[in-house]
C-alpha positions in Angstrom: 102.3 97.5 105.3 103.1 100.3 107.9 106.7 100.2 108.9 109.2 102.2 110.8 112.1 101.9 108.5 113.6 105.4 108.4 116.4 104.5 106.0 114.1 104.7 103.2 112.7 108.0 101.5 109.3 108.8 102.9 107.3 111.4 101.3 103.8 113.0 101.4 101.1 111.6 99.5 100.7 114.6 97.2 104.3 114.7 96.2 104.2 110.9 95.5 101.1 111.4 93.4 102.5 114.2 91.2 105.9 112.4 90.8 104.3 109.1 89.8 101.2 110.3 88.2 98.7 108.5 90.2 95.7 110.0 91.8 95.4 110.6 95.6 92.3 108.5 95.7 94.2 105.5 94.2 97.1 106.0 96.6 94.8 106.0 99.5 93.1 102.7 98.1 96.6 101.4 97.8 97.3 102.2 101.5 94.0 100.6 102.6 94.8 97.4 100.9 98.6 97.4 102.0 99.5 97.4 98.4 102.2 100.0 99.0 104.6 100.8 101.9 103.2 103.7 104.2 103.4 105.0 107.6 101.6 107.8 109.6 103.5 110.6 111.0 102.0 113.6 113.0 98.5 112.7 111.5 99.8 112.6 107.9 100.2 109.7 105.6 103.7 109.3 104.1 104.7 106.7 101.4 108.0 105.0 100.6 109.6 106.1 97.5 112.2 103.5 96.9 112.1 103.7 93.2 110.3 100.4 92.6 106.7 101.8 92.4 105.5 101.5 88.7 102.7 103.7 87.8 100.8 104.8 84.8 102.7 107.5 82.7 102.6 110.9 84.1 101.2 113.5 81.9 101.5 116.3 84.3 104.1 118.8 83.5 105.2 116.8 80.3 105.2 118.2 77.0 106.5 117.4 73.4 107.6 121.2 72.8 111.1 121.4 73.0 110.9 125.2 73.2 109.8 124.9 77.1 112.8 124.9 79.0 113.5 122.5 82.1 113.3 125.6 84.3 109.6 126.3 83.2 108.9 122.6 83.6 110.4 122.5 87.0 108.3 125.5 88.1 105.1 124.0 86.5 105.7 120.8 88.6 106.3 122.9 91.8 103.0 124.8 91.2 101.3 121.5 90.7 102.6 120.1 93.9 101.5 123.2 95.6 98.0 123.3 94.1 97.4 119.6 94.9 98.7 120.1 98.7 96.1 123.1 98.9 93.4 121.1 97.4 94.0 118.2 99.9 94.3 120.6 102.8 91.0 122.1 101.6 89.3 118.8 101.7 90.7 118.0 105.1 89.3 121.3 106.3 85.9 120.6 104.9 85.8 117.2 106.7 86.9 118.8 110.0 84.3 121.5 109.5 81.4 118.9 108.9 82.6 117.3 112.1 82.2 120.2 114.2 79.0 121.1 112.7 77.7 117.5 113.4 79.1 117.8 117.0 77.6 121.4 117.4 74.1 120.0 116.3 74.3 117.2 118.9 75.4 119.4 121.6 72.5 121.9 120.8 70.0 119.1 120.8 71.2 117.7 124.1 70.9 121.2 125.7 67.3 121.8 124.6 
């Protein structure tokens, strides 16, 4: 379902994940099975946020306590997005490190 429609709102997986209350692994499965509109831009997956996606209720950053102001909730949501982005970057770096370690092992073996 990869498209080049630029008139729609394309957002990173992490941001979509937080907004819709759906895990990154589920989003990746949806992309793989073409259940959601996506595109690859500069090595990063983006998904279309056209308002039609229905996901399970988002429990992140929600509260029943009226004492918590919208400003605090907004800050919490921003921190959650930042944390998820950092965790995704760490996972990508671990994958890249494993790749280079494997490549190094192959090169060392070939040079013996």
